[in-house]
C-alpha positions in Angstrom: -15.6 -6.1 -2.1 -13.6 -3.5 -0.1 -10.8 -4.3 2.2 -13.0 -4.2 5.4 -15.7 -6.7 3.6 -12.7 -9.2 2.6 -11.4 -8.9 6.3 -15.0 -9.7 7.6 -15.1 -12.6 5.0 -11.7 -13.9 6.1 -12.8 -14.2 9.8 -16.1 -15.6 9.2 -14.4 -18.2 6.9 -12.1 -19.1 9.6 -14.8 -19.4 12.1 -16.9 -21.6 10.1 -13.6 -23.9 9.4 -12.9 -23.7 13.3 -16.5 -25.3 13.7 -16.1 -28.0 11.1 -12.7 -29.1 12.5 -14.5 -29.2 16.1 -17.6 -31.1 14.7 -15.2 -33.7 13.2 -13.1 -34.2 16.2 -16.2 -34.3 18.7 -17.9 -36.8 16.4 -14.7 -39.0 16.6 -14.7 -38.7 20.2 -18.3 -39.6 21.0 -18.1 -42.7 18.6 -15.4 -44.2 21.1 -17.0 -42.9 24.5 -20.7 -44.1 25.2 -20.9 -41.9 28.3 -19.9 -39.1 26.2 -22.3 -39.8 23.5 -25.2 -40.2 26.1 -24.5 -36.9 27.6 -24.5 -35.0 24.2 -27.7 -36.8 23.2 -29.3 -35.6 26.5 -28.0 -32.2 25.5 -29.4 -32.0 22.3 -32.7 -33.0 23.5 -32.6 -30.5 26.2 -31.5 -27.7 23.5 -34.7 -28.7 21.1 -37.1 -28.3 24.0 -35.5 -24.9 24.8 -35.7 -23.7 21.2 -39.5 -24.6 21.2 -40.1 -22.7 24.6 -41.2 -25.9 26.2 -39.8 -26.8 29.9 -36.4 -28.2 29.7 -33.2 -28.8 31.9 -30.7 -27.5 29.5 -28.3 -25.9 32.0 -28.1 -29.3 33.9 -27.4 -31.0 30.4 -24.9 -28.7 29.5 -22.9 -29.3 32.9 -23.3 -32.9 32.5 -21.8 -32.6 28.9 -18.9 -30.4 30.2 -18.4 -32.8 32.9 -18.3 -36.0 30.4 -15.9 -33.7 28.0 -13.4 -33.3 30.8 -13.7 -37.0 31.9 -12.9 -38.0 28.4 -9.7 -36.1 28.6 -10.8 -33.6 25.9 -10.8 -29.7 25.9 -14.1 -28.0 25.9 -12.7 -26.2 22.7 -13.2 -29.5 21.0 -17.2 -29.1 21.4 -17.2 -25.4 21.7 -14.1 -23.5 19.8 -13.2 -20.1 21.2 -13.8 -17.2 19.0 -10.9 -15.3 17.7 -12.5 -12.1 18.6 -14.9 -12.4 21.8 -16.2 -8.8 21.1 -17.8 -9.5 17.9 -17.9 -13.2 18.2 -16.3 -13.5 14.7 -19.0 -11.7 12.8 -16.8 -8.5 12.2 -19.6 -6.2 13.4 -20.5 -4.8 16.5 -23.7 -2.6 16.7 -23.8 -2.3 13.0 -20.2 -1.1 12.8 -16.8 -2.7 11.9 -15.4 -4.3 14.9 -12.1 -3.2 16.1 -10.6 -6.5 15.1 -11.4 -5.8 11.5 -10.4 -2.3 11.7 -7.0 -3.4 13.0 -6.6 -6.4 10.6 -7.3 -3.8 7.7 -5.1 -1.1 8.9 -2.2 -2.5 10.4 -1.8 -5.1 7.3 -1.1 -2.2 5.0 2.3 -0.9 5.4 1.1 2.1 3.2 -0.9 3.5 6.4 2.5 4.0 8.1 4.5 7.1 6.4 6.4 7.2 9.7 7.8 3.8 10.9 6.9 2.7 14.2 9.9 2.8 16.4 10.7 1.2 20.0 9.8 3.7 22.7 12.6 2.8 25.2 15.3 2.8 22.8 14.4 6.0 21.2 13.9 7.5 24.5 17.5 6.5 25.9 19.1 8.5 22.7 16.7 11.2 23.1 18.9 14.3 22.3 18.0 16.9 24.6 16.6 17.5 28.1 13.4 19.2 26.4 12.6 16.1 24.2 13.3 14.1 27.2 10.7 15.9 29.0 8.5 15.1 25.8 9.0 11.5 26.2 7.7 11.5 29.9 4.6 13.3 28.9 4.1 10.7 25.8 4.3 8.1 28.5 1.5 9.8 30.4 -0.7 10.2 27.2 -0.2 6.5 26.3 -1.2 5.3 29.8 -4.7 3.8 30.2 -5.4 6.3 33.0 -5.0 9.2 30.4 -8.5 10.7 29.4 -7.1 13.3 26.9 -7.2 11.7 23.3 -5.2 14.5 21.7 -1.5 15.1 22.2 0.1 18.0 20.4 4.0 18.6 20.3 5.3 22.1 19.1 8.7 22.7 18.3 11.1 24.0 15.9 12.6 21.7 13.3 15.3 18.9 14.2 14.2 18.9 17.8 13.0 15.2 17.7 9.4 15.5 17.3 9.1 12.9 14.4 11.2 10.3 16.3 8.8 10.8 19.3 5.7 10.4 17.2 7.2 7.2 15.9 8.0 5.8 19.2 4.1 6.6 20.4 3.2 4.7 17.1 5.2 1.8 17.7 4.1 1.6 21.6 0.5 1.8 20.5 0.7 -1.0 18.1 2.8 -3.1 20.6 -0.3 -2.7 22.9 -2.5 -4.2 20.2 -3.8 -0.8 18.6 -4.5 0.1 15.1 -2.4 3.0 14.0 -2.1 5.4 11.1 0.8 7.8 10.8 1.0 10.5 7.9 3.1 13.4 7.3 1.0 16.5 6.5 1.8 16.1 2.7 0.7 12.7 2.8 -2.6 13.6 4.3 -3.1 16.0 1.6 -2.4 13.5 -1.1 -4.9 11.1 0.6 -7.7 13.7 0.7 -7.0 14.5 -2.9 -7.3 11.0 -3.9 -10.4 10.4 -2.1 -12.0 13.7 -3.3 -11.4 12.9 -7.0 -11.8 9.1 -7.4 -15.1 8.1 -5.9 -16.2 6.0 -9.0 -13.2 3.8 -9.6 -14.0 0.2 -8.9 -10.6 -0.9 -7.8 -9.8 2.3 -5.7 -8.0 1.7 -2.7 -9.3 4.2 0.1 -6.3 5.9 1.8 -8.7 8.3 3.8 -11.1 6.3 5.7 -8.4 4.6 7.8 -7.6 7.9 9.3 -11.1 8.0 10.7 -11.1 4.4 12.0 -7.8 4.0 13.7 -7.1 3.8 17.2 -4.1 6.3 16.8 -3.6 8.6 14.3 -0.3 10.9 14.0 -0.3 13.7 11.7 3.5 14.8 11.5 4.7 18.5 10.6 1.3 19.9 10.3 1.6 23.4 8.7 4.1 22.0 6.2 1.2 20.9 3.7 0.0 22.9 0.5 -3.5 24.3 1.0 -5.7 22.9 -1.9 -9.1 24.5 -2.4 -12.0 22.4 -1.4 -9.6 19.8 0.1 -7.1 20.7 2.7 -9.0 22.6 5.3 -12.2 20.8 4.5 -10.8 17.1 5.0 -8.6 18.2 7.9 -11.5 19.6 9.7 -13.4 16.4 8.9 -10.5 14.1 10.5 -10.0 16.2 13.4 -13.5 16.8 14.3 -14.6 13.2 14.1 -11.7 12.2 16.3 -12.2 15.0 18.6 -16.0 13.9 18.7 -15.4 10.2 19.4 -12.4 11.0 21.5 -9.9 8.9 19.5 -6.2 9.3 20.2 -4.6 11.7 17.8 -0.9 13.0 17.9 0.1 16.1 15.9 3.4 17.6 15.4 3.9 21.0 14.3 6.5 23.7 14.1 3.7 26.5 14.2 2.9 28.2 17.3 -0.8 28.2 18.4 -1.3 31.7 17.2 0.2 30.7 14.0 -2.1 27.5 13.8 -5.2 29.6 14.6 -4.4 32.1 11.7 -3.6 29.3 9.3 -6.7 27.0 10.0 -9.3 28.9 11.6 -11.2 28.7 14.8 -13.1 25.4 14.0 -9.9 23.2 13.7 -7.8 25.1 16.3 -10.4 25.0 19.0 -10.5 21.2 18.7 -6.7 20.8 18.6 -6.3 22.9 21.6 -9.2 22.1 23.6 -7.8 21.9 27.0 -10.5 19.2 28.0 -9.1 16.7 25.5 -5.6 17.8 24.6 -2.2 17.3 26.2 0.0 20.1 24.8 3.9 20.5 25.0 6.5 23.0 23.5 9.8 21.6 22.9 12.5 24.3 23.0 15.9 23.1 22.1 18.2 23.5 19.1 18.0 21.8 15.9 20.2 18.6 16.3 20.5 18.0 12.6 22.7 21.1 12.3 26.2 20.8 13.8 27.5 23.5 15.9 31.1 24.8 15.3 
């Protein structure tokens, strides 16, 4: 059973427990209230008729039961506890795919998915070291806004300009708003891809690659610094970029390489998706390396 299946099992178990608790509480309530008991019996009768496709008055019976529950000073949750996830109704699946609640639970519960620790957006923006990176924070706010329709955000600049800190702030803001997030350095990306490429058959293998496809937000930091491994680096980078480009999932890339250098290194297939004007916000940060003290 993989981590996704375990999360589904846990969600469904919690739903069963909630229903069991509600059932016991409701049974105790109807034993003390004759009016509530009568309304419940009527509701059951009408529900059976409805299930048999026979004439019924289920809606009226349901309204009467709801009124009786309220008159008894009880919450309707005693009779029908709310789902943890209204999207999948606590099944863990939506249209044959893992529900967002499951993806989020699996990804955000594993600290290994955050090579770059999330940071507070407002605080890091206050301490941004240059006007150029402050401009990038403004662009990042636009990128994170619900009105933004461009899923990719590419930040180009020389080392030490604050790109990684901004990326960590974007991760923090996304997670704070309820998104699942994965952040990897380019080196970590290659390690994950190589691990996935060479260890298909290990029973207890922990898949670090798939979360990069599933998460709401993916950050790849310092693209262009990673090793190029045959049948791994380019192939898996294309798989991730293309899938996220195709499904319009938010993807942040920081790099020291210019567009022409990226094109030369990765080829047209990857470059054309990263720099698709219809889906990418692109910003170049021109400022001095703040890690190096000037005389």
